[in-house]
N, CA, C and O atoms as a DFTB+ gen file, in Angstrom:
696 C
 N C O
     1  1     131.512     -79.420     -57.221
     2  2     131.107     -80.510     -56.354
     3  2     130.767     -81.712     -57.228
     4  3     130.143     -81.574     -58.279
     5  1     131.184     -82.881     -56.780
     6  2     130.933     -84.112     -57.527
     7  2     129.585     -84.714     -57.139
     8  3     129.155     -84.597     -55.992
     9  1     128.926     -85.354     -58.093
    10  2     127.614     -85.964     -57.865
    11  2     127.663     -86.958     -56.712
    12  3     126.754     -86.990     -55.882
    13  1     128.717     -87.771     -56.653
    14  2     128.789     -88.816     -55.624
    15  2     128.990     -88.254     -54.223
    16  3     128.864     -88.987     -53.243
    17  1     129.300     -86.962     -54.113
    18  2     129.466     -86.316     -52.812
    19  2     128.202     -85.586     -52.376
    20  3     128.219     -84.838     -51.398
    21  1     127.094     -85.805     -53.107
    22  2     125.855     -85.074     -52.841
    23  2     124.684     -86.023     -52.682
    24  3     124.750     -87.196     -53.052
    25  1     123.609     -85.484     -52.121
    26  2     122.363     -86.230     -52.035
    27  2     121.225     -85.381     -52.590
    28  3     121.254     -84.151     -52.539
    29  1     120.237     -86.067     -53.114
    30  2     119.059     -85.418     -53.690
    31  2     118.183     -84.902     -52.559
    32  3     117.809     -85.660     -51.663
    33  1     117.855     -83.623     -52.596
    34  2     117.020     -83.012     -51.564
    35  2     115.576     -82.839     -52.032
    36  3     114.653     -82.954     -51.225
    37  1     115.369     -82.569     -53.299
    38  2     114.032     -82.332     -53.823
    39  2     114.115     -81.576     -55.126
    40  3     115.091     -81.707     -55.865
    41  1     113.098     -80.784     -55.414
    42  2     113.091     -80.014     -56.656
    43  2     112.270     -78.741     -56.458
    44  3     111.476     -78.632     -55.523
    45  1     112.481     -77.793     -57.349
    46  2     111.651     -76.588     -57.361
    47  2     110.349     -76.933     -58.063
    48  3     110.344     -77.277     -59.245
    49  1     109.248     -76.841     -57.332
    50  2     107.968     -77.264     -57.900
    51  2     107.235     -76.139     -58.635
    52  3     106.527     -76.385     -59.611
    53  1     107.412     -74.890     -58.153
    54  2     106.723     -73.785     -58.813
    55  2     107.246     -72.460     -58.281
    56  3     108.018     -72.410     -57.324
    57  1     106.810     -71.408     -58.919
    58  2     107.156     -70.063     -58.471
    59  2     106.259     -69.661     -57.308
    60  3     105.177     -70.213     -57.109
    61  1     106.743     -68.678     -56.543
    62  2     105.947     -68.115     -55.455
    63  2     106.039     -66.599     -55.549
    64  3     107.124     -66.028     -55.439
    65  1     104.924     -65.967     -55.749
    66  2     104.909     -64.509     -55.816
    67  2     105.520     -63.979     -57.100
    68  3     105.635     -64.690     -58.098
    69  1     105.914     -62.699     -57.048
    70  2     106.414     -62.033     -58.258
    71  2     107.866     -61.591     -58.146
    72  3     108.379     -60.923     -59.045
    73  1     108.542     -61.957     -57.046
    74  2     109.924     -61.516     -56.841
    75  2     110.967     -62.565     -57.211
    76  3     112.156     -62.359     -56.966
    77  1     110.548     -63.680     -57.793
    78  2     111.498     -64.711     -58.178
    79  2     111.715     -65.772     -57.122
    80  3     112.685     -66.526     -57.197
    81  1     110.832     -65.847     -56.140
    82  2     110.935     -66.884     -55.126
    83  2     110.445     -68.210     -55.706
    84  3     109.587     -68.246     -56.588
    85  1     111.013     -69.296     -55.186
    86  2     110.673     -70.636     -55.670
    87  2     110.246     -71.520     -54.512
    88  3     110.806     -71.444     -53.419
    89  1     109.250     -72.357     -54.761
    90  2     108.833     -73.339     -53.753
    91  2     109.609     -74.619     -54.000
    92  3     109.634     -75.151     -55.109
    93  1     110.242     -75.101     -52.936
    94  2     111.029     -76.331     -53.012
    95  2     110.219     -77.482     -52.421
    96  3     109.842     -77.443     -51.249
    97  1     109.955     -78.495     -53.224
    98  2     109.317     -79.719     -52.751
    99  2     110.438     -80.635     -52.278
   100  3     111.213     -81.143     -53.088
   101  1     110.524     -80.843     -50.976
   102  2     111.620     -81.614     -50.405
   103  2     111.246     -83.079     -50.288
   104  3     110.128     -83.415     -49.898
   105  1     112.183     -83.943     -50.625
   106  2     112.001     -85.389     -50.570
   107  2     112.654     -85.901     -49.287
   108  3     113.715     -86.525     -49.317
   109  1     111.998     -85.624     -48.166
   110  2     112.566     -85.991     -46.880
   111  2     111.461     -86.184     -45.853
   112  3     110.381     -85.604     -45.970
   113  1     111.740     -86.997     -44.854
   114  2     110.812     -87.178     -43.742
   115  2     110.977     -86.064     -42.707
   116  3     110.141     -85.911     -41.817
   117  1     112.055     -85.291     -42.828
   118  2     112.363     -84.257     -41.848
   119  2     112.594     -82.912     -42.542
   120  3     113.716     -82.407     -42.515
   121  1     111.569     -82.317     -43.162
   122  2     111.769     -81.060     -43.885
   123  2     112.242     -79.925     -42.982
   124  3     112.917     -79.008     -43.452
   125  1     111.902     -79.970     -41.705
   126  2     112.316     -78.906     -40.788
   127  2     113.838     -78.817     -40.647
   128  3     114.354     -77.773     -40.250
   129  1     114.553     -79.878     -40.962
   130  2     116.016     -79.864     -40.879
   131  2     116.644     -79.003     -41.967
   132  3     117.840     -78.716     -41.911
   133  1     115.863     -78.588     -42.951
   134  2     116.394     -77.840     -44.094
   135  2     115.784     -76.446     -44.228
   136  3     115.909     -75.823     -45.283
   137  1     115.140     -75.954     -43.201
   138  2     114.480     -74.652     -43.275
   139  2     115.437     -73.470     -43.247
   140  3     115.032     -72.350     -43.556
   141  1     116.688     -73.690     -42.886
   142  2     117.636     -72.574     -42.777
   143  2     118.879     -72.834     -43.628
   144  3     120.002     -72.753     -43.129
   145  1     118.686     -73.138     -44.880
   146  2     119.794     -73.426     -45.785
   147  2     120.563     -72.145     -46.126
   148  3     119.975     -71.078     -46.303
   149  1     121.874     -72.274     -46.213
   150  2     122.705     -71.155     -46.660
   151  2     122.906     -71.196     -48.167
   152  3     123.055     -70.159     -48.814
   153  1     122.909     -72.415     -48.723
   154  2     123.093     -72.578     -50.161
   155  2     122.501     -73.912     -50.593
   156  3     122.236     -74.789     -49.771
   157  1     122.297     -74.047     -51.900
   158  2     121.830     -75.295     -52.496
   159  2     122.592     -75.511     -53.803
   160  3     123.134     -74.576     -54.392
   161  1     122.616     -76.748     -54.228
   162  2     123.173     -77.090     -55.532
   163  2     121.995     -77.417     -56.441
   164  3     121.161     -78.260     -56.110
   165  1     121.933     -76.755     -57.572
   166  2     120.814     -76.924     -58.496
   167  2     121.334     -77.598     -59.764
   168  3     122.347     -77.185     -60.328
   169  1     120.631     -78.635     -60.200
   170  2     121.021     -79.322     -61.432
   171  2     120.644     -78.453     -62.626
   172  3     119.471     -78.165     -62.865
   173  1     121.659     -78.048     -63.360
   174  2     121.472     -77.226     -64.560
   175  2     122.341     -77.815     -65.667
   176  3     123.567     -77.821     -65.550
   177  1     121.736     -78.302     -66.717
   178  2     122.460     -78.835     -67.874
   179  2     123.429     -79.927     -67.450
   180  3     124.595     -79.915     -67.845
   181  1     122.944     -80.882     -66.637
   182  2     123.693     -82.044     -66.159
   183  2     124.890     -81.683     -65.279
   184  3     125.825     -82.473     -65.145
   185  1     124.862     -80.514     -64.691
   186  2     125.908     -80.097     -63.754
   187  2     125.261     -79.552     -62.495
   188  3     124.105     -79.130     -62.511
   189  1     126.016     -79.566     -61.401
   190  2     125.545     -79.000     -60.145
   191  2     126.057     -77.573     -60.020
   192  3     127.264     -77.332     -59.984
   193  1     125.120     -76.628     -59.954
   194  2     125.463     -75.214     -59.889
   195  2     125.099     -74.700     -58.494
   196  3     123.945     -74.818     -58.080
   197  1     126.070     -74.128     -57.759
   198  2     125.755     -73.625     -56.416
   199  2     125.021     -72.289     -56.466
   200  3     125.333     -71.425     -57.285
   201  1     124.047     -72.137     -55.584
   202  2     123.311     -70.892     -55.408
   203  2     123.244     -70.586     -53.915
   204  3     122.926     -71.467     -53.117
   205  1     123.540     -69.351     -53.532
   206  2     123.359     -68.940     -52.149
   207  2     121.900     -68.595     -51.925
   208  3     121.234     -68.040     -52.799
   209  1     121.416     -68.932     -50.741
   210  2     120.036     -68.640     -50.371
   211  2     120.008     -67.278     -49.695
   212  3     120.633     -67.067     -48.655
   213  1     119.273     -66.362     -50.305
   214  2     119.139     -65.010     -49.762
   215  2     118.099     -64.967     -48.645
   216  3     118.292     -64.294     -47.633
   217  1     116.993     -65.693     -48.837
   218  2     115.925     -65.744     -47.840
   219  2     115.239     -67.105     -47.915
   220  3     115.131     -67.711     -48.981
   221  1     114.787     -67.561     -46.767
   222  2     114.117     -68.851     -46.677
   223  2     112.946     -68.720     -45.715
   224  3     113.120     -68.264     -44.585
   225  1     111.760     -69.114     -46.153
   226  2     110.579     -69.098     -45.297
   227  2     109.791     -70.381     -45.526
   228  3     110.054     -71.137     -46.461
   229  1     108.835     -70.602     -44.662
   230  2     107.964     -71.765     -44.783
   231  2     106.539     -71.247     -44.904
   232  3     106.108     -70.410     -44.110
   233  1     105.803     -71.746     -45.901
   234  2     104.421     -71.288     -46.067
   235  2     103.485     -72.071     -45.153
   236  3     103.930     -72.941     -44.404
   237  1     102.202     -71.770     -45.212
   238  2     101.203     -72.395     -44.344
   239  2     101.109     -73.907     -44.549
   240  3     100.693     -74.628     -43.642
   241  1     101.484     -74.382     -45.703
   242  2     101.464     -75.829     -45.993
   243  2     102.738     -76.528     -45.560
   244  3     102.862     -77.742     -45.725
   245  1     103.687     -75.782     -45.008
   246  2     104.947     -76.370     -44.579
   247  2     105.966     -76.493     -45.696
   248  3     106.998     -77.142     -45.523
   249  1     105.691     -75.877     -46.843
   250  2     106.616     -75.935     -47.972
   251  2     107.691     -74.870     -47.810
   252  3     107.442     -73.795     -47.263
   253  1     108.865     -75.176     -48.282
   254  2     109.996     -74.264     -48.201
   255  2     109.973     -73.297     -49.385
   256  3     109.880     -73.716     -50.539
   257  1     110.058     -72.009     -49.087
   258  2     110.094     -70.974     -50.128
   259  2     111.489     -70.360     -50.088
   260  3     111.915     -69.836     -49.059
   261  1     112.194     -70.428     -51.213
   262  2     113.559     -69.921     -51.283
   263  2     113.670     -68.742     -52.237
   264  3     113.085     -68.736     -53.320
   265  1     114.426     -67.758     -51.813
   266  2     114.851     -66.664     -52.685
   267  2     116.349     -66.846     -52.855
   268  3     117.106     -66.713     -51.894
   269  1     116.777     -67.149     -54.069
   270  2     118.196     -67.363     -54.343
   271  2     118.854     -66.051     -54.728
   272  3     118.257     -65.217     -55.408
   273  1     120.100     -65.879     -54.280
   274  2     120.845     -64.673     -54.652
   275  2     121.014     -64.622     -56.166
   276  3     121.279     -65.636     -56.813
   277  1     120.859     -63.444     -56.707
   278  2     121.046     -63.179     -58.130
   279  2     120.061     -63.918     -59.029
   280  3     120.312     -64.087     -60.222
   281  1     118.930     -64.363     -58.453
   282  2     117.866     -64.972     -59.252
   283  2     116.620     -64.127     -59.047
   284  3     116.006     -64.151     -57.980
   285  1     116.263     -63.395     -60.062
   286  2     115.103     -62.520     -59.993
   287  2     113.918     -63.102     -60.730
   288  3     113.940     -64.270     -61.117
   289  1     112.883     -62.304     -60.928
   290  2     111.666     -62.772     -61.581
   291  2     111.877     -63.257     -63.015
   292  3     111.118     -64.094     -63.504
   293  1     112.899     -62.738     -63.686
   294  2     113.145     -63.169     -65.074
   295  2     113.806     -64.542     -65.133
   296  3     113.494     -65.335     -66.021
   297  1     114.714     -64.835     -64.201
   298  2     115.481     -66.084     -64.232
   299  2     114.799     -67.233     -63.498
   300  3     115.033     -68.395     -63.829
   301  1     113.966     -66.932     -62.516
   302  2     113.361     -67.972     -61.679
   303  2     112.537     -69.002     -62.453
   304  3     112.632     -70.188     -62.136
   305  1     111.729     -68.614     -63.457
   306  2     110.935     -69.631     -64.161
   307  2     111.781     -70.747     -64.782
   308  3     111.307     -71.877     -64.899
   309  1     112.993     -70.460     -65.171
   310  2     113.853     -71.481     -65.775
   311  2     114.299     -72.530     -64.755
   312  3     114.761     -73.606     -65.133
   313  1     114.161     -72.219     -63.462
   314  2     114.579     -73.169     -62.421
   315  2     113.445     -74.089     -61.964
   316  3     113.696     -75.077     -61.273
   317  1     112.211     -73.778     -62.338
   318  2     111.084     -74.640     -61.962
   319  2     111.310     -76.024     -62.565
   320  3     111.568     -76.160     -63.761
   321  1     111.209     -77.035     -61.726
   322  2     111.451     -78.411     -62.151
   323  2     112.875     -78.876     -61.918
   324  3     113.147     -80.075     -61.981
   325  1     113.794     -77.952     -61.648
   326  2     115.197     -78.323     -61.425
   327  2     115.361     -79.056     -60.095
   328  3     114.714     -78.719     -59.103
   329  1     116.226     -80.053     -60.090
   330  2     116.503     -80.832     -58.888
   331  2     117.468     -80.090     -57.973
   332  3     118.348     -79.356     -58.422
   333  1     117.273     -80.306     -56.671
   334  2     118.110     -79.687     -55.646
   335  2     118.953     -80.748     -54.953
   336  3     118.485     -81.851     -54.673
   337  1     120.189     -80.397     -54.687
   338  2     121.113     -81.303     -54.014
   339  2     121.850     -80.556     -52.915
   340  3     121.947     -79.328     -52.932
   341  1     122.365     -81.318     -51.964
   342  2     123.232     -80.784     -50.918
   343  2     124.403     -81.727     -50.740
   344  3     124.298     -82.908     -51.071
   345  1     125.524     -81.229     -50.220
   346  2     126.641     -82.122     -49.916
   347  2     126.249     -83.142     -48.843
   348  3     125.462     -82.832     -47.948
   349  1     126.792     -84.344     -48.933
   350  2     126.511     -85.388     -47.945
   351  2     126.824     -84.916     -46.528
   352  3     126.195     -85.362     -45.568
   353  1     127.783     -84.026     -46.400
   354  2     128.165     -83.526     -45.072
   355  2     127.026     -82.753     -44.399
   356  3     127.079     -82.532     -43.189
   357  1     126.010     -82.342     -45.138
   358  2     124.900     -81.597     -44.563
   359  2     123.714     -82.475     -44.181
   360  3     122.677     -81.963     -43.759
   361  1     123.854     -83.782     -44.323
   362  2     122.776     -84.667     -43.890
   363  2     122.651     -84.607     -42.374
   364  3     123.660     -84.686     -41.673
   365  1     121.447     -84.469     -41.859
   366  2     121.283     -84.489     -40.402
   367  2     121.664     -85.865     -39.860
   368  3     121.367     -86.880     -40.491
   369  1     122.313     -85.910     -38.706
   370  2     122.682     -87.210     -38.144
   371  2     121.440     -88.014     -37.758
   372  3     120.434     -87.451     -37.325
   373  1     121.520     -89.317     -37.917
   374  2     120.430     -90.212     -37.550
   375  2     120.864     -91.060     -36.361
   376  3     122.056     -91.218     -36.096
   377  1     119.903     -91.590     -35.667
   378  2     120.215     -92.441     -34.529
   379  2     119.276     -93.637     -34.524
   380  3     118.348     -93.725     -35.328
   381  1     119.536     -94.546     -33.609
   382  2     118.684     -95.732     -33.486
   383  2     118.732     -96.581     -34.731
   384  3     119.804     -96.828     -35.284
   385  1     117.570     -97.030     -35.175
   386  2     117.474     -97.905     -36.348
   387  2     117.387     -97.137     -37.655
   388  3     117.300     -97.746     -38.722
   389  1     117.409     -95.814     -37.595
   390  2     117.355     -95.017     -38.819
   391  2     118.721     -95.045     -39.503
   392  3     119.760     -95.114     -38.846
   393  1     118.699     -94.991     -40.850
   394  2     119.944     -94.962     -41.613
   395  2     119.662     -94.396     -42.988
   396  3     118.528     -94.400     -43.466
   397  1     120.722     -93.908     -43.610
   398  2     120.645     -93.485     -45.003
   399  2     121.103     -94.668     -45.857
   400  3     122.018     -95.399     -45.479
   401  1     120.461     -94.846     -47.003
   402  2     120.808     -95.972     -47.872
   403  2     122.300     -95.983     -48.202
   404  3     122.954     -97.019     -48.091
   405  1     122.837     -94.827     -48.608
   406  2     124.244     -94.796     -48.996
   407  2     125.170     -95.122     -47.824
   408  3     126.280     -95.614     -48.027
   409  1     124.717     -94.850     -46.610
   410  2     125.530     -95.050     -45.408
   411  2     125.832     -96.525     -45.152
   412  3     126.924     -96.858     -44.692
   413  1     124.887     -97.407     -45.440
   414  2     125.031     -98.813     -45.061
   415  2     125.476     -99.718     -46.212
   416  3     125.552    -100.936     -46.048
   417  1     125.765     -99.138     -47.356
   418  2     126.214     -99.962     -48.493
   419  2     127.478    -100.719     -48.119
   420  3     128.447    -100.136     -47.631
   421  1     127.454    -102.024     -48.355
   422  2     128.603    -102.867     -48.061
   423  2     128.662    -103.380     -46.630
   424  3     129.493    -104.232     -46.315
   425  1     127.803    -102.879     -45.765
   426  2     127.810    -103.326     -44.368
   427  2     127.347    -104.774     -44.255
   428  3     126.494    -105.213     -45.027
   429  1     127.901    -105.522     -43.299
   430  2     127.397    -106.875     -43.064
   431  2     126.032    -106.840     -42.386
   432  3     125.724    -105.936     -41.609
   433  1     125.229    -107.843     -42.702
   434  2     123.905    -107.991     -42.105
   435  2     123.894    -109.332     -41.370
   436  3     124.200    -110.379     -41.941
   437  1     123.530    -109.266     -40.084
   438  2     123.535    -110.458     -39.245
   439  2     122.118    -110.862     -38.881
   440  3     121.251    -110.020     -38.650
   441  1     121.902    -112.179     -38.835
   442  2     120.614    -112.713     -38.400
   443  2     120.482    -112.534     -36.899
   444  3     121.433    -112.129     -36.230
   445  1     119.311    -112.834     -36.371
   446  2     119.051    -112.692     -34.937
   447  2     119.943    -113.599     -34.090
   448  3     120.207    -113.294     -32.927
   449  1     120.410    -114.717     -34.666
   450  2     121.266    -115.640     -33.916
   451  2     122.753    -115.308     -34.069
   452  3     123.607    -116.057     -33.594
   453  1     123.062    -114.196     -34.726
   454  2     124.450    -113.759     -34.863
   455  2     125.152    -114.258     -36.120
   456  3     126.290    -113.870     -36.381
   457  1     124.498    -115.108     -36.901
   458  2     125.107    -115.628     -38.131
   459  2     125.101    -114.542     -39.207
   460  3     124.127    -113.804     -39.359
   461  1     126.206    -114.461     -39.949
   462  2     126.305    -113.506     -41.045
   463  2     125.372    -113.921     -42.171
   464  3     125.452    -115.043     -42.671
   465  1     124.496    -113.024     -42.563
   466  2     123.563    -113.285     -43.653
   467  2     124.179    -112.885     -44.993
   468  3     123.965    -113.561     -45.999
   469  1     124.928    -111.810     -45.010
   470  2     125.547    -111.292     -46.223
   471  2     125.862    -109.817     -46.035
   472  3     125.928    -109.329     -44.906
   473  1     126.058    -109.106     -47.145
   474  2     126.385    -107.683     -47.120
   475  2     125.382    -106.894     -47.955
   476  3     124.887    -107.381     -48.971
   477  1     125.090    -105.676     -47.520
   478  2     124.152    -104.827     -48.244
   479  2     124.772    -104.472     -49.593
   480  3     125.812    -103.818     -49.665
   481  1     124.116    -104.914     -50.646
   482  2     124.586    -104.663     -52.003
   483  2     123.849    -103.477     -52.621
   484  3     124.368    -102.809     -53.515
   485  1     122.645    -103.228     -52.137
   486  2     121.844    -102.135     -52.670
   487  2     120.466    -102.161     -52.066
   488  3     120.212    -102.865     -51.088
   489  1     119.576    -101.388     -52.656
   490  2     118.191    -101.317     -52.206
   491  2     117.280    -101.372     -53.411
   492  3     117.617    -100.889     -54.492
   493  1     116.136    -101.962     -53.210
   494  2     115.115    -102.001     -54.254
   495  2     113.896    -101.294     -53.688
   496  3     113.395    -101.649     -52.622
   497  1     113.436    -100.306     -54.403
   498  2     112.240     -99.582     -53.978
   499  2     111.026    -100.333     -54.484
   500  3     110.852    -100.524     -55.688
   501  1     110.193    -100.754     -53.555
   502  2     108.926    -101.370     -53.948
   503  2     107.822    -100.435     -53.508
   504  3     108.088     -99.440     -52.833
   505  1     106.617    -100.726     -53.867
   506  2     105.521     -99.840     -53.508
   507  2     105.320     -99.714     -52.009
   508  3     105.052     -98.622     -51.509
   509  1     105.446    -100.813     -51.293
   510  2     105.138    -100.811     -49.863
   511  2     106.306    -100.331     -49.001
   512  3     106.128     -99.492     -48.119
   513  1     107.487    -100.862     -49.257
   514  2     108.654    -100.499     -48.455
   515  2     109.927    -100.798     -49.232
   516  3     109.918    -101.605     -50.161
   517  1     111.028    -100.142     -48.849
   518  2     112.292    -100.476     -49.510
   519  2     112.764    -101.862     -49.075
   520  3     112.455    -102.319     -47.974
   521  1     113.505    -102.512     -49.942
   522  2     114.034    -103.840     -49.656
   523  2     115.555    -103.802     -49.656
   524  3     116.167    -103.235     -50.562
   525  1     116.172    -104.411     -48.630
   526  2     117.609    -104.629     -48.664
   527  2     117.903    -105.627     -49.777
   528  3     117.180    -106.612     -49.927
   529  1     118.940    -105.390     -50.549
   530  2     119.485    -106.398     -51.449
   531  2     120.749    -106.890     -50.757
   532  3     121.747    -106.175     -50.671
   533  1     120.689    -108.129     -50.264
   534  2     121.793    -108.677     -49.479
   535  2     122.466    -109.774     -50.275
   536  3     121.839    -110.767     -50.645
   537  1     123.750    -109.583     -50.535
   538  2     124.521    -110.544     -51.325
   539  2     125.344    -111.437     -50.391
   540  3     125.879    -110.988     -49.378
   541  1     125.423    -112.690     -50.761
   542  2     126.336    -113.614     -50.077
   543  2     127.013    -114.482     -51.126
   544  3     126.641    -114.451     -52.299
   545  1     127.994    -115.245     -50.709
   546  2     128.791    -116.041     -51.648
   547  2     128.047    -117.261     -52.191
   548  3     128.440    -117.804     -53.223
   549  1     126.980    -117.706     -51.518
   550  2     126.297    -118.925     -51.936
   551  2     125.157    -118.696     -52.929
   552  3     124.691    -119.655     -53.544
   553  1     124.707    -117.487     -53.099
   554  2     123.567    -117.222     -53.980
   555  2     124.008    -116.438     -55.207
   556  3     124.903    -115.596     -55.146
   557  1     123.363    -116.736     -56.306
   558  2     123.687    -115.993     -57.526
   559  2     122.925    -114.667     -57.595
   560  3     123.363    -113.738     -58.275
   561  1     121.802    -114.573     -56.906
   562  2     121.039    -113.326     -56.857
   563  2     120.920    -112.885     -55.399
   564  3     120.908    -113.722     -54.496
   565  1     120.834    -111.581     -55.170
   566  2     120.741    -111.110     -53.785
   567  2     119.413    -111.464     -53.124
   568  3     118.377    -111.573     -53.781
   569  1     119.475    -111.639     -51.802
   570  2     118.259    -111.835     -51.012
   571  2     117.571    -110.480     -50.887
   572  3     118.229    -109.442     -50.822
   573  1     116.258    -110.500     -50.856
   574  2     115.483    -109.273     -50.671
   575  2     114.759    -109.358     -49.334
   576  3     113.937    -110.248     -49.111
   577  1     115.077    -108.417     -48.450
   578  2     114.480    -108.382     -47.120
   579  2     113.953    -106.979     -46.874
   580  3     114.680    -106.008     -47.083
   581  1     112.710    -106.848     -46.438
   582  2     112.181    -105.507     -46.163
   583  2     113.068    -104.737     -45.181
   584  3     113.455    -105.261     -44.137
   585  1     113.379    -103.506     -45.526
   586  2     114.211    -102.641     -44.685
   587  2     113.291    -101.808     -43.804
   588  3     113.194    -100.590     -43.952
   589  1     112.618    -102.492     -42.885
   590  2     111.640    -101.839     -42.015
   591  2     111.996    -102.087     -40.556
   592  3     112.687    -103.052     -40.228
   593  1     111.519    -101.211     -39.691
   594  2     111.815    -101.314     -38.258
   595  2     111.456    -102.674     -37.675
   596  3     112.178    -103.190     -36.821
   597  1     110.356    -103.257     -38.124
   598  2     109.917    -104.539     -37.570
   599  2     110.928    -105.656     -37.818
   600  3     110.945    -106.638     -37.076
   601  1     111.767    -105.529     -38.841
   602  2     112.745    -106.566     -39.150
   603  2     114.154    -106.218     -38.671
   604  3     115.024    -107.089     -38.640
   605  1     114.389    -104.975     -38.303
   606  2     115.726    -104.533     -37.896
   607  2     115.805    -104.491     -36.381
   608  3     115.004    -103.823     -35.727
   609  1     116.762    -105.199     -35.832
   610  2     116.984    -105.177     -34.391
   611  2     117.795    -103.943     -34.009
   612  3     117.441    -103.213     -33.082
   613  1     118.908    -103.718     -34.753
   614  2     119.732    -102.535     -34.481
   615  2     120.613    -102.209     -35.670
   616  3     120.906    -103.058     -36.512
   617  1     121.029    -100.946     -35.711
   618  2     122.012    -100.465     -36.677
   619  2     123.186     -99.992     -35.845
   620  3     123.086     -99.005     -35.117
   621  1     124.311    -100.706     -35.955
   622  2     125.478    -100.390     -35.143
   623  2     126.486     -99.627     -35.997
   624  3     127.207    -100.217     -36.802
   625  1     126.525     -98.313     -35.812
   626  2     127.402     -97.470     -36.619
   627  2     128.875     -97.670     -36.278
   628  3     129.724     -97.575     -37.164
   629  1     129.193     -97.942     -35.031
   630  2     130.604     -98.129     -34.676
   631  2     131.154     -99.418     -35.292
   632  3     132.317     -99.463     -35.691
   633  1     130.341    -100.447     -35.371
   634  2     130.748    -101.701     -36.025
   635  2     130.470    -101.688     -37.519
   636  3     130.973    -102.536     -38.256
   637  1     129.676    -100.737     -37.963
   638  2     129.180    -100.677     -39.337
   639  2     128.516    -102.000     -39.705
   640  3     128.919    -102.688     -40.642
   641  1     127.472    -102.332     -38.923
   642  2     126.758    -103.587     -39.122
   643  2     125.279    -103.399     -38.823
   644  3     124.889    -102.527     -38.046
   645  1     124.460    -104.241     -39.462
   646  2     123.018    -104.250     -39.252
   647  2     122.653    -105.611     -38.664
   648  3     123.100    -106.652     -39.144
   649  1     121.832    -105.580     -37.617
   650  2     121.370    -106.800     -36.958
   651  2     119.865    -106.892     -37.145
   652  3     119.136    -105.930     -36.905
   653  1     119.410    -108.068     -37.578
   654  2     117.990    -108.272     -37.850
   655  2     117.300    -108.999     -36.712
   656  3     117.935    -109.713     -35.935
   657  1     115.997    -108.808     -36.625
   658  2     115.147    -109.576     -35.720
   659  2     115.007    -110.983     -36.303
   660  3     115.521    -111.271     -37.383
   661  1     114.319    -111.837     -35.589
   662  2     113.986    -113.139     -36.151
   663  2     113.013    -112.890     -37.299
   664  3     111.961    -112.277     -37.118
   665  1     113.377    -113.370     -38.470
   666  2     112.582    -113.123     -39.675
   667  2     111.464    -114.143     -39.815
   668  3     111.576    -115.252     -39.292
   669  1     110.391    -113.792     -40.509
   670  2     109.308    -114.750     -40.730
   671  2     109.830    -116.001     -41.443
   672  3     110.694    -115.929     -42.318
   673  1     109.285    -117.133     -41.045
   674  2     109.707    -118.412     -41.620
   675  2     109.512    -118.413     -43.121
   676  3     108.452    -118.024     -43.614
   677  1     110.528    -118.847     -43.853
   678  2     110.464    -118.954     -45.299
   679  2     110.930    -117.710     -46.048
   680  3     111.124    -117.776     -47.262
   681  1     111.116    -116.580     -45.368
   682  2     111.497    -115.343     -46.057
   683  2     112.854    -115.489     -46.742
   684  3     113.022    -115.020     -47.868
   685  1     113.812    -116.117     -46.099
   686  2     115.149    -116.250     -46.663
   687  2     115.204    -117.252     -47.814
   688  3     116.160    -117.249     -48.589
   689  1     114.202    -118.098     -47.931
   690  2     114.190    -119.079     -49.007
   691  2     113.591    -118.516     -50.302
   692  3     113.691    -119.148     -51.354
   693  1     112.978    -117.350     -50.233
   694  2     112.364    -116.760     -51.427
   695  2     113.406    -116.352     -52.438
   696  3     113.064    -115.838     -53.503
């Protein structure tokens, strides 16, 4: 499996018990969508190695506990800290104003009055919220606009376009 065909799911944070089970710290707002995994891709020596999931449970804290096939108590400690990935095809579908960053790359972004603002060039993670990096032909640097519900009017998947609310005065001039 190629890296560009996968998404980061989380990492193995620690061992659980004495049978080689691992606790997976998931980097998602919807951990329940991943409670019944059949397999995972584990980063090992800069490669993605597939592992079948033999058993999957959730502990009292809501953490995912995985028992991987052919990984026993001797091999499990070497996986602690390893990153977990899944194919993009296993992402749960989103609706409404929700979107995955990779999904909207290159999409046009329209202002509330219908004028084209530019295209999504990337995202910048800031402490408070992610920012759209929107490129247009007139600026040498991308515009930064918070990628939050309050600023997004709609995400139109059939048109592959993002429509914004009326933005605060002066935001586009920054």
